[in-house]
PyMOL Python script that loads the backbone (N, CA, C, O; Angstrom):
from pymol import cmd

cmd.read_pdbstr("""\
ATOM      1  N   MET A   1      68.445-129.339 106.064  1.00  0.00           N
ATOM      2  CA  MET A   1      68.532-129.387 107.420  1.00  0.00           C
ATOM      3  C   MET A   1      69.845-128.172 107.596  1.00  0.00           C
ATOM      4  O   MET A   1      70.789-128.010 106.823  1.00  0.00           O
ATOM      5  N   GLU A   2      69.604-127.567 108.610  1.00  0.00           N
ATOM      6  CA  GLU A   2      71.010-126.781 108.961  1.00  0.00           C
ATOM      7  C   GLU A   2      71.164-127.123 110.390  1.00  0.00           C
ATOM      8  O   GLU A   2      70.216-127.208 111.171  1.00  0.00           O
ATOM      9  N   GLY A   3      72.958-127.401 110.830  1.00  0.00           N
ATOM     10  CA  GLY A   3      73.311-127.829 111.867  1.00  0.00           C
ATOM     11  C   GLY A   3      73.308-126.781 112.924  1.00  0.00           C
ATOM     12  O   GLY A   3      72.868-125.723 112.476  1.00  0.00           O
ATOM     13  N   ILE A   4      73.636-126.722 114.123  1.00  0.00           N
ATOM     14  CA  ILE A   4      73.663-125.908 115.412  1.00  0.00           C
ATOM     15  C   ILE A   4      75.082-125.129 114.597  1.00  0.00           C
ATOM     16  O   ILE A   4      75.981-125.727 114.005  1.00  0.00           O
ATOM     17  N   THR A   5      74.959-123.820 114.762  1.00  0.00           N
ATOM     18  CA  THR A   5      76.336-122.943 114.723  1.00  0.00           C
ATOM     19  C   THR A   5      77.234-123.162 116.029  1.00  0.00           C
ATOM     20  O   THR A   5      77.019-123.990 116.915  1.00  0.00           O
ATOM     21  N   GLY A   6      78.201-122.318 115.966  1.00  0.00           N
ATOM     22  CA  GLY A   6      78.762-122.216 116.880  1.00  0.00           C
ATOM     23  C   GLY A   6      78.608-121.567 118.280  1.00  0.00           C
ATOM     24  O   GLY A   6      79.031-121.894 119.389  1.00  0.00           O
ATOM     25  N   VAL A   7      77.887-120.580 117.858  1.00  0.00           N
ATOM     26  CA  VAL A   7      77.603-119.729 118.994  1.00  0.00           C
ATOM     27  C   VAL A   7      76.559-120.133 119.428  1.00  0.00           C
ATOM     28  O   VAL A   7      76.364-119.954 120.630  1.00  0.00           O
ATOM     29  N   GLU A   8      75.510-120.822 118.620  1.00  0.00           N
ATOM     30  CA  GLU A   8      74.201-121.263 119.517  1.00  0.00           C
ATOM     31  C   GLU A   8      74.758-121.943 120.343  1.00  0.00           C
ATOM     32  O   GLU A   8      74.653-121.641 121.532  1.00  0.00           O
ATOM     33  N   LEU A   9      75.484-123.022 119.946  1.00  0.00           N
ATOM     34  CA  LEU A   9      76.350-124.128 120.675  1.00  0.00           C
ATOM     35  C   LEU A   9      76.943-123.453 122.007  1.00  0.00           C
ATOM     36  O   LEU A   9      76.765-123.911 123.136  1.00  0.00           O
ATOM     37  N   ILE A  10      77.577-122.453 121.745  1.00  0.00           N
ATOM     38  CA  ILE A  10      77.820-121.711 123.463  1.00  0.00           C
ATOM     39  C   ILE A  10      76.924-120.842 124.112  1.00  0.00           C
ATOM     40  O   ILE A  10      77.146-120.653 125.308  1.00  0.00           O
ATOM     41  N   LYS A  11      75.686-120.106 123.456  1.00  0.00           N
ATOM     42  CA  LYS A  11      74.346-120.195 124.181  1.00  0.00           C
ATOM     43  C   LYS A  11      74.054-121.026 124.861  1.00  0.00           C
ATOM     44  O   LYS A  11      74.181-120.891 126.078  1.00  0.00           O
ATOM     45  N   ALA A  12      73.657-121.947 124.414  1.00  0.00           N
ATOM     46  CA  ALA A  12      72.846-123.190 124.888  1.00  0.00           C
ATOM     47  C   ALA A  12      73.834-123.679 125.931  1.00  0.00           C
ATOM     48  O   ALA A  12      73.181-123.951 126.939  1.00  0.00           O
ATOM     49  N   CYS A  13      75.400-123.956 126.167  1.00  0.00           N
ATOM     50  CA  CYS A  13      75.720-124.282 127.067  1.00  0.00           C
ATOM     51  C   CYS A  13      75.794-123.339 128.247  1.00  0.00           C
ATOM     52  O   CYS A  13      75.663-123.684 129.421  1.00  0.00           O
ATOM     53  N   SER A  14      76.081-121.763 127.685  1.00  0.00           N
ATOM     54  CA  SER A  14      76.072-121.168 128.830  1.00  0.00           C
ATOM     55  C   SER A  14      74.456-121.091 129.624  1.00  0.00           C
ATOM     56  O   SER A  14      74.267-120.745 130.790  1.00  0.00           O
ATOM     57  N   ALA A  15      73.526-121.466 128.745  1.00  0.00           N
ATOM     58  CA  ALA A  15      72.187-121.576 129.928  1.00  0.00           C
ATOM     59  C   ALA A  15      72.478-122.758 130.872  1.00  0.00           C
ATOM     60  O   ALA A  15      72.293-122.799 132.088  1.00  0.00           O
ATOM     61  N   ILE A  16      73.036-123.837 129.951  1.00  0.00           N
ATOM     62  CA  ILE A  16      72.551-124.766 131.133  1.00  0.00           C
ATOM     63  C   ILE A  16      73.934-124.682 132.672  1.00  0.00           C
ATOM     64  O   ILE A  16      73.781-125.276 133.739  1.00  0.00           O
ATOM     65  N   GLY A  17      75.208-123.761 132.301  1.00  0.00           N
ATOM     66  CA  GLY A  17      76.015-123.731 132.697  1.00  0.00           C
ATOM     67  C   GLY A  17      75.324-123.064 133.958  1.00  0.00           C
ATOM     68  O   GLY A  17      75.323-123.581 135.075  1.00  0.00           O
ATOM     69  N   ALA A  18      74.661-121.692 133.598  1.00  0.00           N
ATOM     70  CA  ALA A  18      74.003-120.980 134.595  1.00  0.00           C
ATOM     71  C   ALA A  18      73.088-121.785 135.395  1.00  0.00           C
ATOM     72  O   ALA A  18      72.958-121.514 136.589  1.00  0.00           O
ATOM     73  N   GLY A  19      72.393-122.817 134.829  1.00  0.00           N
ATOM     74  CA  GLY A  19      71.194-123.391 135.302  1.00  0.00           C
ATOM     75  C   GLY A  19      72.174-124.386 136.753  1.00  0.00           C
ATOM     76  O   GLY A  19      71.889-124.556 137.939  1.00  0.00           O
ATOM     77  N   LEU A  20      73.130-124.758 136.071  1.00  0.00           N
ATOM     78  CA  LEU A  20      73.744-125.630 137.467  1.00  0.00           C
ATOM     79  C   LEU A  20      74.480-124.734 138.409  1.00  0.00           C
ATOM     80  O   LEU A  20      74.621-125.234 139.525  1.00  0.00           O
ATOM     81  N   ALA A  21      75.044-123.404 138.233  1.00  0.00           N
ATOM     82  CA  ALA A  21      75.672-122.658 138.975  1.00  0.00           C
ATOM     83  C   ALA A  21      74.716-121.746 140.360  1.00  0.00           C
ATOM     84  O   ALA A  21      75.087-121.244 141.421  1.00  0.00           O
ATOM     85  N   VAL A  22      73.600-121.848 139.796  1.00  0.00           N
ATOM     86  CA  VAL A  22      72.408-121.312 140.561  1.00  0.00           C
ATOM     87  C   VAL A  22      71.987-122.610 141.724  1.00  0.00           C
ATOM     88  O   VAL A  22      71.374-122.367 142.764  1.00  0.00           O
ATOM     89  N   ILE A  23      72.291-123.535 141.455  1.00  0.00           N
ATOM     90  CA  ILE A  23      72.491-125.233 142.420  1.00  0.00           C
ATOM     91  C   ILE A  23      73.306-124.894 143.601  1.00  0.00           C
ATOM     92  O   ILE A  23      73.186-125.391 144.721  1.00  0.00           O
ATOM     93  N   ALA A  24      74.253-123.879 143.181  1.00  0.00           N
ATOM     94  CA  ALA A  24      75.115-124.023 144.180  1.00  0.00           C
ATOM     95  C   ALA A  24      74.428-123.038 145.599  1.00  0.00           C
ATOM     96  O   ALA A  24      74.854-122.880 146.743  1.00  0.00           O
ATOM     97  N   GLY A  25      72.981-122.413 144.765  1.00  0.00           N
ATOM     98  CA  GLY A  25      72.133-121.587 146.207  1.00  0.00           C
ATOM     99  C   GLY A  25      72.042-122.780 146.874  1.00  0.00           C
ATOM    100  O   GLY A  25      72.454-122.486 147.996  1.00  0.00           O
ATOM    101  N   ILE A  26      71.807-123.747 146.882  1.00  0.00           N
ATOM    102  CA  ILE A  26      71.384-125.248 147.571  1.00  0.00           C
ATOM    103  C   ILE A  26      71.969-125.433 149.101  1.00  0.00           C
ATOM    104  O   ILE A  26      71.259-125.617 150.090  1.00  0.00           O
ATOM    105  N   GLY A  27      73.558-125.336 149.095  1.00  0.00           N
ATOM    106  CA  GLY A  27      74.320-125.815 149.979  1.00  0.00           C
ATOM    107  C   GLY A  27      74.074-124.740 151.279  1.00  0.00           C
ATOM    108  O   GLY A  27      73.813-125.222 152.382  1.00  0.00           O
ATOM    109  N   PRO A  28      74.163-123.342 151.113  1.00  0.00           N
ATOM    110  CA  PRO A  28      74.457-122.364 151.886  1.00  0.00           C
ATOM    111  C   PRO A  28      72.926-121.864 152.460  1.00  0.00           C
ATOM    112  O   PRO A  28      72.838-121.103 153.424  1.00  0.00           O
ATOM    113  N   GLY A  29      71.817-122.358 151.788  1.00  0.00           N
ATOM    114  CA  GLY A  29      70.708-122.437 152.152  1.00  0.00           C
ATOM    115  C   GLY A  29      70.057-123.586 153.424  1.00  0.00           C
ATOM    116  O   GLY A  29      69.149-123.376 154.228  1.00  0.00           O
ATOM    117  N   VAL A  30      70.901-124.826 153.236  1.00  0.00           N
ATOM    118  CA  VAL A  30      70.587-125.911 153.988  1.00  0.00           C
ATOM    119  C   VAL A  30      71.619-125.643 155.190  1.00  0.00           C
ATOM    120  O   VAL A  30      71.317-125.912 156.352  1.00  0.00           O
ATOM    121  N   GLY A  31      73.000-125.032 154.786  1.00  0.00           N
ATOM    122  CA  GLY A  31      73.901-124.862 156.117  1.00  0.00           C
ATOM    123  C   GLY A  31      73.316-123.700 157.014  1.00  0.00           C
ATOM    124  O   GLY A  31      73.304-123.796 158.241  1.00  0.00           O
ATOM    125  N   GLN A  32      72.808-122.541 156.305  1.00  0.00           N
ATOM    126  CA  GLN A  32      71.737-121.633 156.914  1.00  0.00           C
ATOM    127  C   GLN A  32      71.123-121.702 157.864  1.00  0.00           C
ATOM    128  O   GLN A  32      71.434-121.104 158.894  1.00  0.00           O
ATOM    129  N   GLY A  33      69.946-122.564 157.726  1.00  0.00           N
ATOM    130  CA  GLY A  33      69.326-123.042 158.434  1.00  0.00           C
ATOM    131  C   GLY A  33      69.222-124.197 159.469  1.00  0.00           C
ATOM    132  O   GLY A  33      68.361-124.362 160.333  1.00  0.00           O
ATOM    133  N   ILE A  34      70.582-125.146 159.100  1.00  0.00           N
ATOM    134  CA  ILE A  34      71.238-125.899 160.214  1.00  0.00           C
ATOM    135  C   ILE A  34      71.711-125.112 161.127  1.00  0.00           C
ATOM    136  O   ILE A  34      71.313-125.350 162.267  1.00  0.00           O
ATOM    137  N   ALA A  35      72.532-124.132 160.975  1.00  0.00           N
ATOM    138  CA  ALA A  35      73.209-123.178 161.821  1.00  0.00           C
ATOM    139  C   ALA A  35      72.170-122.443 162.958  1.00  0.00           C
ATOM    140  O   ALA A  35      72.514-122.248 164.124  1.00  0.00           O
ATOM    141  N   ALA A  36      70.616-122.010 162.315  1.00  0.00           N
ATOM    142  CA  ALA A  36      70.156-121.098 162.807  1.00  0.00           C
ATOM    143  C   ALA A  36      69.297-122.004 163.910  1.00  0.00           C
ATOM    144  O   ALA A  36      68.743-121.585 164.927  1.00  0.00           O
ATOM    145  N   GLY A  37      69.354-123.504 163.361  1.00  0.00           N
ATOM    146  CA  GLY A  37      68.379-124.425 164.319  1.00  0.00           C
ATOM    147  C   GLY A  37      69.348-124.248 165.432  1.00  0.00           C
ATOM    148  O   GLY A  37      69.056-123.577 166.422  1.00  0.00           O
ATOM    149  N   TYR A  38      70.573-124.878 165.278  1.00  0.00           N
ATOM    150  CA  TYR A  38      71.828-124.758 166.641  1.00  0.00           C
ATOM    151  C   TYR A  38      71.789-123.851 166.994  1.00  0.00           C
ATOM    152  O   TYR A  38      70.985-123.964 167.919  1.00  0.00           O
ATOM    153  N   ALA A  39      72.134-122.737 166.957  1.00  0.00           N
ATOM    154  CA  ALA A  39      71.848-121.536 167.489  1.00  0.00           C
ATOM    155  C   ALA A  39      70.829-121.559 168.595  1.00  0.00           C
ATOM    156  O   ALA A  39      71.066-121.583 169.803  1.00  0.00           O
ATOM    157  N   ALA A  40      69.193-121.542 167.758  1.00  0.00           N
ATOM    158  CA  ALA A  40      68.197-121.073 168.369  1.00  0.00           C
ATOM    159  C   ALA A  40      68.035-122.475 169.652  1.00  0.00           C
ATOM    160  O   ALA A  40      67.167-122.358 170.518  1.00  0.00           O
ATOM    161  N   SER A  41      68.919-123.686 169.629  1.00  0.00           N
ATOM    162  CA  SER A  41      68.871-124.722 170.496  1.00  0.00           C
ATOM    163  C   SER A  41      69.853-123.811 171.659  1.00  0.00           C
ATOM    164  O   SER A  41      69.646-123.790 172.872  1.00  0.00           O
ATOM    165  N   ALA A  42      70.850-123.155 171.004  1.00  0.00           N
ATOM    166  CA  ALA A  42      71.974-122.757 172.123  1.00  0.00           C
ATOM    167  C   ALA A  42      71.541-121.807 173.097  1.00  0.00           C
ATOM    168  O   ALA A  42      71.708-121.688 174.310  1.00  0.00           O
ATOM    169  N   VAL A  43      70.903-121.132 172.165  1.00  0.00           N
ATOM    170  CA  VAL A  43      70.052-119.725 173.182  1.00  0.00           C
ATOM    171  C   VAL A  43      68.695-120.455 173.870  1.00  0.00           C
ATOM    172  O   VAL A  43      68.001-119.693 174.543  1.00  0.00           O
ATOM    173  N   GLY A  44      68.332-121.593 173.788  1.00  0.00           N
ATOM    174  CA  GLY A  44      67.315-122.218 174.587  1.00  0.00           C
ATOM    175  C   GLY A  44      67.855-122.551 176.008  1.00  0.00           C
ATOM    176  O   GLY A  44      67.282-122.401 177.087  1.00  0.00           O
ATOM    177  N   ARG A  45      69.210-123.082 175.721  1.00  0.00           N
ATOM    178  CA  ARG A  45      70.034-124.297 176.922  1.00  0.00           C
ATOM    179  C   ARG A  45      70.470-122.626 177.971  1.00  0.00           C
ATOM    180  O   ARG A  45      70.160-122.501 179.156  1.00  0.00           O
ATOM    181  N   ASN A  46      71.335-121.379 177.019  1.00  0.00           N
ATOM    182  CA  ASN A  46      71.442-120.903 177.792  1.00  0.00           C
ATOM    183  C   ASN A  46      71.267-119.476 177.218  1.00  0.00           C
ATOM    184  O   ASN A  46      72.107-119.127 176.388  1.00  0.00           O
ATOM    185  N   PRO A  47      69.872-118.239 177.692  1.00  0.00           N
ATOM    186  CA  PRO A  47      69.584-117.104 177.290  1.00  0.00           C
ATOM    187  C   PRO A  47      70.916-116.237 177.501  1.00  0.00           C
ATOM    188  O   PRO A  47      71.126-115.298 176.733  1.00  0.00           O
ATOM    189  N   GLY A  48      71.832-116.541 178.546  1.00  0.00           N
ATOM    190  CA  GLY A  48      72.256-114.977 178.603  1.00  0.00           C
ATOM    191  C   GLY A  48      73.535-115.048 177.981  1.00  0.00           C
ATOM    192  O   GLY A  48      74.370-114.220 178.343  1.00  0.00           O
ATOM    193  N   ALA A  49      73.889-116.009 176.982  1.00  0.00           N
ATOM    194  CA  ALA A  49      75.211-115.909 176.263  1.00  0.00           C
ATOM    195  C   ALA A  49      74.137-115.351 174.167  1.00  0.00           C
ATOM    196  O   ALA A  49      74.775-115.462 173.121  1.00  0.00           O
ATOM    197  N   LYS A  50      72.557-114.827 174.170  1.00  0.00           N
ATOM    198  CA  LYS A  50      71.995-114.707 173.482  1.00  0.00           C
ATOM    199  C   LYS A  50      72.598-113.832 172.025  1.00  0.00           C
ATOM    200  O   LYS A  50      72.146-113.881 170.881  1.00  0.00           O
ATOM    201  N   GLY A  51      73.687-113.099 172.520  1.00  0.00           N
ATOM    202  CA  GLY A  51      73.908-111.883 172.065  1.00  0.00           C
ATOM    203  C   GLY A  51      75.524-112.515 171.115  1.00  0.00           C
ATOM    204  O   GLY A  51      75.742-112.610 169.907  1.00  0.00           O
ATOM    205  N   GLU A  52      76.325-112.814 172.238  1.00  0.00           N
ATOM    206  CA  GLU A  52      77.396-113.400 171.288  1.00  0.00           C
ATOM    207  C   GLU A  52      76.781-115.090 170.446  1.00  0.00           C
ATOM    208  O   GLU A  52      77.340-115.417 169.399  1.00  0.00           O
ATOM    209  N   ILE A  53      75.924-115.784 170.888  1.00  0.00           N
ATOM    210  CA  ILE A  53      75.916-116.992 169.582  1.00  0.00           C
ATOM    211  C   ILE A  53      75.307-116.488 168.789  1.00  0.00           C
ATOM    212  O   ILE A  53      75.788-116.731 167.682  1.00  0.00           O
ATOM    213  N   THR A  54      73.938-115.509 168.721  1.00  0.00           N
ATOM    214  CA  THR A  54      73.475-114.422 167.642  1.00  0.00           C
ATOM    215  C   THR A  54      74.738-113.851 166.576  1.00  0.00           C
ATOM    216  O   THR A  54      74.527-113.724 165.370  1.00  0.00           O
ATOM    217  N   SER A  55      75.724-113.614 167.048  1.00  0.00           N
ATOM    218  CA  SER A  55      76.554-112.447 166.596  1.00  0.00           C
ATOM    219  C   SER A  55      77.793-113.228 165.889  1.00  0.00           C
ATOM    220  O   SER A  55      78.512-112.719 165.028  1.00  0.00           O
ATOM    221  N   THR A  56      77.939-114.720 166.462  1.00  0.00           N
ATOM    222  CA  THR A  56      78.565-115.719 166.016  1.00  0.00           C
ATOM    223  C   THR A  56      78.020-116.447 164.988  1.00  0.00           C
ATOM    224  O   THR A  56      78.719-116.924 164.094  1.00  0.00           O
ATOM    225  N   MET A  57      76.301-116.626 165.069  1.00  0.00           N
ATOM    226  CA  MET A  57      76.074-117.368 163.801  1.00  0.00           C
ATOM    227  C   MET A  57      75.591-116.485 163.184  1.00  0.00           C
ATOM    228  O   MET A  57      74.791-117.095 162.475  1.00  0.00           O
ATOM    229  N   LEU A  58      75.475-115.144 162.865  1.00  0.00           N
ATOM    230  CA  LEU A  58      75.327-114.155 161.329  1.00  0.00           C
ATOM    231  C   LEU A  58      76.428-114.531 161.034  1.00  0.00           C
ATOM    232  O   LEU A  58      76.550-115.336 160.111  1.00  0.00           O
ATOM    233  N   LEU A  59      77.593-114.032 161.764  1.00  0.00           N
ATOM    234  CA  LEU A  59      79.146-113.952 161.032  1.00  0.00           C
ATOM    235  C   LEU A  59      79.415-115.390 160.174  1.00  0.00           C
ATOM    236  O   LEU A  59      80.165-115.289 159.203  1.00  0.00           O
ATOM    237  N   GLY A  60      78.917-116.554 160.440  1.00  0.00           N
ATOM    238  CA  GLY A  60      79.226-117.697 159.929  1.00  0.00           C
ATOM    239  C   GLY A  60      78.103-117.697 158.711  1.00  0.00           C
ATOM    240  O   GLY A  60      78.407-117.794 157.522  1.00  0.00           O
ATOM    241  N   GLN A  61      76.483-117.545 159.315  1.00  0.00           N
ATOM    242  CA  GLN A  61      76.256-117.603 157.872  1.00  0.00           C
ATOM    243  C   GLN A  61      76.768-116.380 156.585  1.00  0.00           C
ATOM    244  O   GLN A  61      76.638-116.658 155.393  1.00  0.00           O
ATOM    245  N   ALA A  62      77.261-115.238 156.981  1.00  0.00           N
ATOM    246  CA  ALA A  62      77.847-114.434 155.872  1.00  0.00           C
ATOM    247  C   ALA A  62      78.790-114.639 154.951  1.00  0.00           C
ATOM    248  O   ALA A  62      79.077-114.065 153.901  1.00  0.00           O
ATOM    249  N   VAL A  63      79.405-115.953 155.772  1.00  0.00           N
ATOM    250  CA  VAL A  63      80.516-115.952 155.077  1.00  0.00           C
ATOM    251  C   VAL A  63      79.853-117.413 154.441  1.00  0.00           C
ATOM    252  O   VAL A  63      80.060-117.506 153.231  1.00  0.00           O
ATOM    253  N   ALA A  64      79.171-118.450 154.976  1.00  0.00           N
ATOM    254  CA  ALA A  64      78.512-119.347 154.291  1.00  0.00           C
ATOM    255  C   ALA A  64      77.634-118.726 152.837  1.00  0.00           C
ATOM    256  O   ALA A  64      77.871-119.195 151.724  1.00  0.00           O
ATOM    257  N   GLU A  65      76.610-117.616 153.062  1.00  0.00           N
ATOM    258  CA  GLU A  65      76.246-117.094 151.913  1.00  0.00           C
ATOM    259  C   GLU A  65      77.153-116.822 150.613  1.00  0.00           C
ATOM    260  O   GLU A  65      76.883-117.139 149.455  1.00  0.00           O
ATOM    261  N   THR A  66      78.381-116.106 151.127  1.00  0.00           N
ATOM    262  CA  THR A  66      79.095-115.794 149.788  1.00  0.00           C
ATOM    263  C   THR A  66      79.271-117.021 148.705  1.00  0.00           C
ATOM    264  O   THR A  66      79.030-116.753 147.528  1.00  0.00           O
ATOM    265  N   THR A  67      79.678-118.345 149.048  1.00  0.00           N
ATOM    266  CA  THR A  67      79.447-119.426 147.910  1.00  0.00           C
ATOM    267  C   THR A  67      77.926-119.117 146.684  1.00  0.00           C
ATOM    268  O   THR A  67      77.841-119.033 145.459  1.00  0.00           O
ATOM    269  N   GLY A  68      76.957-119.031 147.793  1.00  0.00           N
ATOM    270  CA  GLY A  68      75.816-118.986 146.754  1.00  0.00           C
ATOM    271  C   GLY A  68      75.619-117.580 146.157  1.00  0.00           C
ATOM    272  O   GLY A  68      74.692-117.693 145.355  1.00  0.00           O
ATOM    273  N   LEU A  69      76.031-116.385 146.172  1.00  0.00           N
ATOM    274  CA  LEU A  69      76.491-115.483 145.679  1.00  0.00           C
ATOM    275  C   LEU A  69      77.256-115.374 144.583  1.00  0.00           C
ATOM    276  O   LEU A  69      77.065-114.570 143.670  1.00  0.00           O
ATOM    277  N   TYR A  70      78.680-116.681 144.696  1.00  0.00           N
ATOM    278  CA  TYR A  70      79.354-116.279 143.897  1.00  0.00           C
ATOM    279  C   TYR A  70      78.349-117.451 142.378  1.00  0.00           C
ATOM    280  O   TYR A  70      78.398-117.429 141.148  1.00  0.00           O
ATOM    281  N   GLY A  71      77.868-117.976 143.009  1.00  0.00           N
ATOM    282  CA  GLY A  71      77.467-118.908 142.069  1.00  0.00           C
ATOM    283  C   GLY A  71      76.061-118.445 141.134  1.00  0.00           C
ATOM    284  O   GLY A  71      75.625-119.058 140.159  1.00  0.00           O
ATOM    285  N   LEU A  72      75.478-117.125 141.766  1.00  0.00           N
ATOM    286  CA  LEU A  72      74.374-116.517 141.044  1.00  0.00           C
ATOM    287  C   LEU A  72      75.268-115.179 140.251  1.00  0.00           C
ATOM    288  O   LEU A  72      74.735-114.542 139.344  1.00  0.00           O
ATOM    289  N   LEU A  73      76.598-114.891 140.709  1.00  0.00           N
ATOM    290  CA  LEU A  73      77.525-113.928 139.797  1.00  0.00           C
ATOM    291  C   LEU A  73      77.782-114.899 138.775  1.00  0.00           C
ATOM    292  O   LEU A  73      78.324-114.347 137.817  1.00  0.00           O
ATOM    293  N   ILE A  74      77.603-116.164 138.594  1.00  0.00           N
ATOM    294  CA  ILE A  74      78.663-116.756 137.384  1.00  0.00           C
ATOM    295  C   ILE A  74      77.264-116.587 136.237  1.00  0.00           C
ATOM    296  O   ILE A  74      77.049-116.038 135.157  1.00  0.00           O
ATOM    297  N   ALA A  75      76.419-117.541 137.370  1.00  0.00           N
ATOM    298  CA  ALA A  75      74.899-117.600 136.462  1.00  0.00           C
ATOM    299  C   ALA A  75      74.530-116.328 135.688  1.00  0.00           C
ATOM    300  O   ALA A  75      73.890-116.494 134.650  1.00  0.00           O
ATOM    301  N   MET A  76      74.954-114.675 136.176  1.00  0.00           N
ATOM    302  CA  MET A  76      74.094-113.894 135.362  1.00  0.00           C
ATOM    303  C   MET A  76      75.031-113.548 134.618  1.00  0.00           C
ATOM    304  O   MET A  76      74.595-113.036 133.587  1.00  0.00           O
ATOM    305  N   LEU A  77      77.060-113.628 134.707  1.00  0.00           N
ATOM    306  CA  LEU A  77      77.476-113.442 133.765  1.00  0.00           C
ATOM    307  C   LEU A  77      77.263-114.359 132.782  1.00  0.00           C
ATOM    308  O   LEU A  77      77.388-113.975 131.620  1.00  0.00           O
ATOM    309  N   LEU A  78      76.962-115.510 133.006  1.00  0.00           N
ATOM    310  CA  LEU A  78      76.661-116.857 131.402  1.00  0.00           C
ATOM    311  C   LEU A  78      75.506-116.330 130.690  1.00  0.00           C
ATOM    312  O   LEU A  78      75.553-116.400 129.462  1.00  0.00           O
ATOM    313  N   LEU A  79      74.385-115.770 131.282  1.00  0.00           N
ATOM    314  CA  LEU A  79      72.965-115.537 130.382  1.00  0.00           C
ATOM    315  C   LEU A  79      73.434-114.077 130.059  1.00  0.00           C
ATOM    316  O   LEU A  79      73.371-113.838 128.853  1.00  0.00           O
ATOM    317  N   PHE A  80      73.818-113.202 130.710  1.00  0.00           N
ATOM    318  CA  PHE A  80      73.522-111.627 130.361  1.00  0.00           C
ATOM    319  C   PHE A  80      74.981-111.163 129.399  1.00  0.00           C
ATOM    320  O   PHE A  80      74.850-110.023 128.954  1.00  0.00           O
ATOM    321  N   VAL A  81      75.909-111.628 129.128  1.00  0.00           N
ATOM    322  CA  VAL A  81      77.561-110.769 129.637  1.00  0.00           C
ATOM    323  C   VAL A  81      77.705-111.996 128.172  1.00  0.00           C
ATOM    324  O   VAL A  81      77.811-111.571 127.022  1.00  0.00           O
ATOM    325  N   GLN A  82      77.685-113.253 128.442  1.00  0.00           N
ATOM    326  CA  GLN A  82      78.326-114.253 127.325  1.00  0.00           C
ATOM    327  C   GLN A  82      79.825-113.618 126.988  1.00  0.00           C
ATOM    328  O   GLN A  82      79.973-112.781 126.097  1.00  0.00           O
ATOM    329  N   PRO A  83      80.812-114.067 127.726  1.00  0.00           N
ATOM    330  CA  PRO A  83      81.755-113.683 127.323  1.00  0.00           C
ATOM    331  C   PRO A  83      82.350-114.721 126.152  1.00  0.00           C
ATOM    332  O   PRO A  83      83.232-114.365 125.371  1.00  0.00           O
ATOM    333  N   LEU A  84      81.755-116.032 126.136  1.00  0.00           N
ATOM    334  CA  LEU A  84      82.492-116.988 124.913  1.00  0.00           C
ATOM    335  C   LEU A  84      82.226-116.815 124.063  1.00  0.00           C
ATOM    336  O   LEU A  84      83.045-117.107 123.193  1.00  0.00           O
ATOM    337  N   ALA A  85      80.654-116.101 123.536  1.00  0.00           N
ATOM    338  CA  ALA A  85      80.019-116.008 122.494  1.00  0.00           C
ATOM    339  C   ALA A  85      80.257-114.418 121.382  1.00  0.00           C
ATOM    340  O   ALA A  85      79.529-113.954 120.505  1.00  0.00           O
ATOM    341  N   LYS A  86      81.256-114.070 121.795  1.00  0.00           N
ATOM    342  CA  LYS A  86      81.724-113.005 121.047  1.00  0.00           C
ATOM    343  C   LYS A  86      82.908-113.440 120.065  1.00  0.00           C
ATOM    344  O   LYS A  86      83.436-112.607 119.328  1.00  0.00           O
TER     345      LYS A  86
END
""", "prot")
cmd.dss("prot")
cmd.show_as("cartoon", "prot")
cmd.util.cbc("prot")
cmd.orient("prot")
């Protein structure tokens, strides 16, 4: 019976790490949904400020999305580049 080699262990841990890194997309999704809800509520209360509210909301969502994109980047690096398995 053969044991697991070092490269196989690194590849398995990379796959697990990639799965955990993709979980980072949950936070921005929830945050953006909450921000959009509050923005819709604010526009309902003050329709004249729609442009300012929308631009502020979109800027905040763009900043929040970066954490999800970083998680996706790390997951892709772990799955396809595998820097530790060489």
